[in-house]
N, C-alpha and C positions, 0 to 999 in steps of 0.2 A: 431423484426427487429434489435433493438440495443442490443448488447450482450457484456459483459465483462467477460473474462476468466482469472483467476489467476493461477499462477504456481510458484513453487520454495519453497513451504513450506516443513517442515520436522522436524526432531529431530536434535538438535545441542547442543554441550556442552557449559556451561557458559564461556564467553569470546570469543566464536567463532563468525563466520560471516555467513550470509545467504543473498541471493539476491532474492527478489520476483519480478515477472513479471506479468503484466496485459496487455493483448492484446484486443483491441476493434475492433468491426465490426459494420457496419451500422451507423457510426457517422462521422461528420466532425471533426476528432480528434484534429487538431491543435487549434481549437477555444474553446475547452472545458477546464475548470478547472478540473484537475485530482487530485485524492486524495487517500490516504490510511487511513483506519480506523481499529480499532481492538476491539474485545470483549473478555475479559477474563472470565473464569467460575465465575458465580455469579455476574458479573459486567455489566454495561451498555456499549454500543458501544460508543467509543470515537475517536476523530480525532487524527491521528498520524502525517500526513504531507499532504500538498497540493502543487501543482505547477500550476501557471497560466502564460502561456508563459514561461519566464525564472525566474519568481518571485516565491520563495519558502517560505513556512511557516511550522513551526514545533511545536509540543507539547513540553512543557518544559521537560517532562520526557525522550525525545529522542534526544534533541538538542546535537550536538557534536558526536553522535553515529550513527544516521541514515541519509541517503541522498536520496532524491527523485530526479529523473530525467526522461526525456522523450525523445523518439526517434519518431518524427512525421512520418518519412518515413516508420517506421514499425508499426505505430499505437500502440505503446507500452509505458507504464510507468513502471518505476522500483523503487524498494525500497531496497537500500543497507543497511543492518543492520550489524553493527560492535559492538564489546564489548557487546554481548548479555548477558542479565541477566535472571534469572528464572522468574522475574516479567514481562518480555516481552512475556511470554507464552500466546497465545490467538489465536483466529481465525482472520485472517487479510482479510479485504474486500477492493476491489477496487471500486472507485466511479468516475463517470463522471458527471459534472454538468455545466449547463449554464442556461440562462433565460428560465424558464418554462420547463426545462428538468432536471431529476435527475435519474441516472441509477446506479444500484449496481451489482457487481459480486456475485458469490455464496460463496466465501470465501476460504481461504486455511489455514490449521492448521500449526502453528509454536509452537514447544515445545522446551524449553530450560531447559535441565536437564543433570546432570552427570550420 
């Protein structure tokens, strides 16, 4: 019933920008905390950013470079990624969470390389 679909991943050069999108279906989108997580090769999945209403939270590693936002009319959450570094390379996962609910997307690959 509940589904999250990510898009916007791909190959980008260091210092470049990329915008990820996640569209939700089957949920009351506006009342969920939405988030982006990532998992690099050989690493654990970690939090990148979350947004609850208009309140945002970021991992220290991406502060000042990434921006999370949401468009409730489109049931979509975005992750604008600027000044990308090779260490940002990972599979990025969309997440929707509220009390007793936790839903994940399938992930989208982001590769930062020259």
